[in-house]
C-alpha positions in Angstrom: 43.6 76.5 -153.7 40.7 74.9 -152.0 38.0 76.5 -149.7 39.7 75.3 -146.6 42.9 77.2 -147.5 40.9 80.3 -148.6 39.1 80.3 -145.2 42.3 79.7 -143.1 44.1 82.6 -145.1 41.0 85.0 -144.7 40.9 84.0 -141.0 44.6 84.8 -140.7 44.3 88.2 -142.2 41.1 89.0 -140.4 42.9 88.0 -136.9 45.9 90.2 -137.8 43.6 93.2 -138.5 41.8 92.6 -135.3 45.0 92.1 -133.1 46.3 95.6 -134.6 43.1 97.5 -134.1 42.2 96.0 -130.9 45.7 96.5 -129.3 45.7 100.1 -130.4 42.4 100.9 -129.3 42.9 99.2 -125.9 46.3 100.8 -125.2 45.8 104.2 -126.8 42.2 104.8 -125.9 41.1 102.8 -123.3 44.0 102.5 -120.8 45.3 105.7 -121.6 41.8 107.3 -121.1 41.5 105.6 -117.8 45.0 106.8 -116.8 43.9 110.4 -117.6 40.6 109.9 -115.5 42.8 108.5 -112.7 44.6 112.0 -112.5 41.3 113.7 -111.9 41.2 111.9 -108.5 43.6 114.4 -107.0 41.4 116.2 -104.6 44.0 119.2 -104.2 43.2 120.2 -107.7 39.6 118.9 -108.3 36.4 118.8 -106.3 33.9 116.2 -106.8 31.3 114.2 -104.8 31.5 110.5 -104.1 28.1 110.0 -105.7 29.6 111.4 -109.0 32.5 109.0 -108.9 30.0 106.1 -108.2 27.9 107.2 -111.2 30.9 107.6 -113.4 32.3 104.2 -112.7 28.7 102.7 -112.9 28.6 104.1 -116.3 32.2 102.8 -117.2 31.3 99.1 -115.9 28.1 99.4 -118.3 30.1 100.4 -121.3 32.7 97.4 -120.6 29.6 94.8 -120.3 28.2 96.5 -123.5 31.5 95.9 -125.2 31.8 92.4 -124.0 28.2 91.6 -125.2 29.2 93.1 -128.6 31.7 90.2 -128.9 29.0 87.6 -128.2 26.7 88.8 -131.1 27.2 88.2 -134.7 27.2 91.8 -135.9 29.4 93.1 -133.1 27.2 96.2 -132.5 26.4 97.9 -129.1 24.8 101.1 -128.6 27.0 104.2 -127.6 25.8 106.0 -124.4 27.2 109.4 -123.5 27.2 110.4 -119.9 26.8 113.8 -118.4 28.5 114.1 -114.7 
C-alpha cells in the first residue's frame, strides 16, 4: 500500500468517526437541549424577564460562534463558558 492509499483510508475512518459523533451530539444534545429550553418559554408555568431571555440567547449565539471558530483552527479547541442567569 502506498502513502496515498493510507491517507485515504485514514481520512475515511476519521470522517466516519466524525459523522457518527457529530450527528449524535447535534441531535441528542444540541437540538434536544434547545427543544427542552423552548419548553421553558411557557409563561403559564415559568416567570422570566425579556432581558434574561436576551442574555440567554446572547450566550447561546456566542457558544455557536466559538464552536464554529473551533472548526477553523488546527486544534479544534474553544474555551467553554458557563452562564448564570
